[in-house]
C-alpha positions as semicolon CSV with decimal commas, in nm:
position;residue;x (nm);y (nm);z (nm)
1;M;0,000;0,000;0,000
2;S;0,281;0,237;0,083
3;G;0,434;0,166;-0,257
4;Q;0,111;0,261;-0,433
5;T;0,090;0,578;-0,226
6;G;0,447;0,667;-0,322
7;E;0,366;0,611;-0,688
8;K;0,067;0,842;-0,663
9;V;0,279;1,111;-0,496
10;I;0,545;1,082;-0,768
11;F;0,277;1,093;-1,038
12;A;0,129;1,407;-0,881
13;I;0,470;1,574;-0,856
14;L;0,554;1,491;-1,217
15;G;0,209;1,595;-1,332
16;V;0,244;1,950;-1,196
17;P;0,504;2,063;-1,456
18;M;0,293;1,909;-1,733
19;L;-0,014;2,093;-1,608
20;I;0,181;2,419;-1,593
21;C;0,296;2,372;-1,955
22;I;-0,060;2,302;-2,067
23;L;-0,193;2,610;-1,889
24;I;0,079;2,831;-2,037
25;F;0,004;2,697;-2,384
26;L;-0,369;2,758;-2,341
27;W;-0,299;3,112;-2,215
28;I;-0,080;3,185;-2,518
29;L;-0,344;3,037;-2,748
30;S;-0,612;3,254;-2,588
31;L;-0,398;3,563;-2,657
32;L;-0,351;3,461;-3,018
33;L;-0,723;3,403;-3,064
34;T;-0,788;3,768;-2,975
35;G;-0,648;3,850;-3,317
36;I;-0,873;3,611;-3,506
37;G;-1,110;3,895;-3,585
38;T;-0,843;4,062;-3,800
39;V;-0,768;3,748;-4,000
40;R;-0,987;3,743;-4,309
41;W;-0,949;3,534;-4,623
42;E;-0,883;3,834;-4,845
43;L;-0,571;3,921;-4,638
44;F;-0,408;3,599;-4,760
45;T;-0,443;3,708;-5,123
46;M;-0,403;4,085;-5,081
47;S;-0,071;4,263;-5,129
48;A;0,104;4,410;-4,826
49;L;0,088;4,747;-5,002
50;R;-0,290;4,731;-4,950
51;G;-0,275;4,597;-4,595
52;G;-0,267;4,226;-4,677
53;M;-0,022;3,950;-4,592
54;L;0,039;3,780;-4,927
55;E;0,408;3,872;-4,962
56;M;0,476;3,796;-4,596
57;I;0,323;3,448;-4,610
58;V;0,479;3,353;-4,942
59;G;0,812;3,506;-4,837
60;T;0,810;3,297;-4,518
61;I;0,743;2,984;-4,725
62;Y;1,023;3,078;-4,966
63;L;1,265;3,113;-4,675
64;L;1,165;2,780;-4,522
65;L;1,177;2,582;-4,846
66;G;1,512;2,731;-4,947
67;A;1,666;2,670;-4,606
68;A;1,540;2,310;-4,614
69;A;1,687;2,263;-4,963
70;V;2,028;2,374;-4,831
71;A;2,027;2,210;-4,487
72;G;1,860;1,885;-4,595
73;P;2,131;1,738;-4,821
74;I;2,419;1,869;-4,606
75;G;2,261;1,739;-4,286
76;V;2,182;1,396;-4,432
77;L;2,533;1,353;-4,576
78;A;2,683;1,456;-4,243
79;A;2,461;1,205;-4,062
80;I;2,560;0,929;-4,304
81;Y;2,926;1,002;-4,238
82;L;2,883;1,003;-3,861
83;V;2,679;0,682;-3,854
84;E;2,833;0,476;-4,133
85;Y;3,189;0,599;-4,188
86;A;3,324;0,801;-3,896
87;P;3,572;0,606;-3,680
88;S;3,528;0,625;-3,305
89;G;3,789;0,864;-3,179
90;G;3,882;1,221;-3,104
91;L;3,786;1,367;-3,441
92;T;3,434;1,223;-3,428
93;R;3,387;1,351;-3,073
94;I;3,500;1,698;-3,185
95;I;3,248;1,692;-3,472
96;D;2,970;1,581;-3,237
97;Q;3,055;1,856;-2,992
98;A;3,066;2,113;-3,273
99;I;2,716;2,011;-3,380
100;N;2,593;2,043;-3,021
101;N;2,757;2,385;-2,989
102;L;2,602;2,502;-3,316
103;A;2,259;2,409;-3,180
104;G;2,325;2,632;-2,878
105;V;2,445;2,942;-3,062
106;P;2,196;3,231;-3,013
107;S;2,001;3,322;-3,324
108;I;2,123;3,684;-3,311
109;V;2,481;3,557;-3,334
110;I;2,386;3,341;-3,632
111;G;2,222;3,646;-3,788
112;L;2,530;3,864;-3,738
113;F;2,749;3,589;-3,884
114;G;2,514;3,562;-4,183
115;Y;2,525;3,937;-4,238
116;T;2,906;3,950;-4,213
117;F;2,986;3,640;-4,417
118;F;2,699;3,586;-4,659
119;C;2,579;3,942;-4,714
120;R;2,910;4,129;-4,709
121;H;3,194;3,883;-4,763
122;L;3,020;3,675;-5,031
123;G;2,845;3,983;-5,171
124;L;2,491;3,843;-5,153
125;G;2,358;4,154;-4,983
126;V;2,021;4,154;-4,807
127;S;1,861;3,880;-5,010
128;L;1,660;3,562;-5,008
129;A;1,977;3,357;-5,071
130;A;2,149;3,501;-4,763
131;G;1,841;3,416;-4,557
132;W;1,844;3,058;-4,688
133;L;2,205;3,005;-4,587
134;T;2,161;3,170;-4,247
135;L;1,851;2,969;-4,156
136;A;2,018;2,653;-4,289
137;L;2,287;2,696;-4,022
138;M;2,017;2,689;-3,756
139;M;1,847;2,386;-3,910
140;L;2,161;2,175;-3,950
141;P;2,188;2,040;-3,592
142;I;1,823;1,929;-3,596
143;V;1,854;1,765;-3,938
144;I;2,183;1,593;-3,851
145;R;2,065;1,455;-3,517
146;G;1,728;1,347;-3,653
147;S;1,886;1,179;-3,955
148;E;2,140;1,005;-3,732
149;E;1,862;0,854;-3,523
150;A;1,671;0,751;-3,835
151;L;1,977;0,576;-3,978
152;R;2,054;0,401;-3,650
153;M;1,698;0,270;-3,625
154;V;1,736;0,073;-3,950
155;P;1,809;-0,290;-3,849
156;A;2,169;-0,407;-3,892
157;S;2,037;-0,704;-4,092
158;F;1,956;-0,464;-4,377
159;R;2,322;-0,367;-4,406
160;E;2,442;-0,723;-4,367
161;A;2,204;-0,856;-4,633
162;A;2,304;-0,590;-4,886
163;L;2,676;-0,647;-4,828
164;A;2,631;-1,024;-4,843
165;L;2,472;-0,988;-5,187
166;G;2,786;-0,813;-5,311
167;A;2,681;-0,448;-5,282
168;T;2,948;-0,194;-5,204
169;R;2,920;-0,003;-4,880
170;W;2,790;0,311;-5,050
171;K;2,549;0,107;-5,267
172;A;2,410;-0,060;-4,954
173;I;2,362;0,279;-4,791
174;S;2,208;0,455;-5,091
175;S;1,980;0,174;-5,209
176;T;1,883;0,006;-4,881
177;I;1,962;0,204;-4,565
178;L;1,868;0,552;-4,682
179;P;1,528;0,458;-4,833
180;A;1,440;0,276;-4,509
181;A;1,544;0,579;-4,304
182;A;1,377;0,831;-4,538
183;P;1,065;0,890;-4,321
184;G;1,278;0,982;-4,020
185;V;1,502;1,201;-4,236
186;V;1,206;1,388;-4,384
187;T;1,057;1,429;-4,037
188;S;1,379;1,586;-3,908
189;V;1,383;1,832;-4,199
190;I;1,021;1,932;-4,131
191;L;1,094;1,979;-3,762
192;G;1,394;2,192;-3,857
193;M;1,168;2,408;-4,072
194;A;0,924;2,444;-3,781
195;R;1,215;2,543;-3,558
196;V;1,327;2,834;-3,777
197;A;0,984;2,944;-3,903
198;G;0,947;3,201;-3,628
199;E;1,307;3,322;-3,622
200;T;1,350;3,698;-3,647
201;A;1,706;3,772;-3,538
202;A;1,856;3,537;-3,799
203;I;1,682;3,714;-4,088
204;L;1,680;4,064;-3,942
205;F;2,004;4,169;-4,112
206;T;2,025;3,914;-4,392
207;S;1,711;3,881;-4,598
208;C;1,409;4,089;-4,494
209;V;1,264;4,432;-4,560
210;L;0,951;4,595;-4,419
211;I;0,778;4,648;-4,753
212;T;0,849;4,547;-5,110
213;R;0,657;4,567;-5,434
214;G;0,565;4,212;-5,527
215;L;0,748;3,888;-5,459
216;P;1,122;3,845;-5,521
217;K;1,194;3,740;-5,877
218;T;1,545;3,610;-5,804
219;P;1,718;3,470;-5,493
220;F;1,927;3,787;-5,479
221;E;1,635;4,015;-5,389
222;P;1,507;4,086;-5,035
223;V;1,187;3,930;-4,910
224;M;0,910;4,000;-4,662
225;A;0,846;3,753;-4,376
226;L;0,583;3,721;-4,106
227;S;0,824;3,714;-3,812
228;Y;1,018;4,020;-3,930
229;N;0,700;4,214;-4,002
230;L;0,569;4,121;-3,659
231;F;0,887;4,254;-3,500
232;V;0,859;4,584;-3,686
233;Q;0,487;4,617;-3,610
234;I;0,555;4,588;-3,236
235;V;0,885;4,774;-3,197
236;A;0,879;5,044;-3,463
237;L;0,516;5,105;-3,557
238;G;0,336;5,033;-3,230
239;A;0,055;4,855;-3,414
240;P;-0,271;4,772;-3,233
241;A;-0,255;4,452;-3,030
242;Q;-0,536;4,290;-3,227
243;R;-0,348;4,322;-3,558
244;V;-0,024;4,202;-3,399
245;F;-0,197;3,893;-3,263
246;G;-0,359;3,837;-3,602
247;I;-0,019;3,817;-3,773
248;T;0,110;3,602;-3,487
249;L;-0,184;3,365;-3,529
250;V;-0,101;3,311;-3,896
251;L;0,263;3,239;-3,809
252;F;0,150;3,006;-3,530
253;M;-0,069;2,817;-3,777
254;I;0,225;2,768;-4,013
255;V;0,453;2,638;-3,736
256;T;0,180;2,414;-3,595
257;S;0,105;2,273;-3,940
258;L;0,470;2,183;-3,992
259;S;0,499;2,018;-3,651
260;L;0,172;1,829;-3,697
261;S;0,273;1,706;-4,042
262;A;0,599;1,572;-3,896
263;I;0,409;1,387;-3,621
264;L;0,158;1,240;-3,866
265;L;0,432;1,135;-4,109
266;R;0,624;0,966;-3,831
267;S;0,314;0,789;-3,701
268;Y;0,213;0,672;-4,049
269;Y;0,549;0,513;-4,125
270;R;0,577;0,371;-3,772
271;L;0,269;0,163;-3,856
272;R;0,407;0,054;-4,194
273;Q;0,761;-0,029;-4,085
274;P;0,773;-0,298;-3,812
275;W;1,127;-0,217;-3,696
276;L;1,018;0,135;-3,606
277;R;0,746;-0,006;-3,381
278;M;0,992;-0,239;-3,213
279;K;1,255;0,031;-3,151
280;G;1,014;0,320;-3,089
């Protein structure tokens, strides 16, 4: 009986932080919903020059897709090296620690690095391309770690069978291991996109402007983004709270959609791939 009582006490203690997180989330959601009155369908198709959000929404999507296109291949190749090729030793530990440190670098520091290196040193200026590269730096740790876990969850028998049939190491990885790990890899990329979707400091100096006429026609033009516009609305323009929360709600919907799609994708393939159920 005392053991059951202790379990109940532990459950209650552990449940308090969860309850606090839920209450905070509901409070934030209630604040965001105060701006739902300003969100109308025509704002999604109306130019920012007329008070809409078309360029901001599309610009945010441009930034996310471009950053994913840069960070995805680099992160997956790095994960393949760390899982399949890297010898255990000092160099591998240094690489692992560097990835961990990159994940902990403040976004404003990443933004200043992007402005100094991509915008000025490489001559990209304030542009969509500079934003892609800067956000890709923030996505890399998430993509690498997620891809590593996906590769490690593929049963060793897959590798052994491919090698036993005469495949080279790279052929076994590219034709057997990587396709099996693809759902986890894609999930990590989507989660990385959700992570950087609301970043402002990283794109503050590298890719965004307050207003622009139309969408960028080349990667070397600046872009509008929801998070940057939200920052300017609050700090510089002192916009009404209802409009600010309206823009925030749209950004929240984008981030939530990305996170939810990653969860659903993971759950779908967990049902279709038995080894994921056994290891998950």
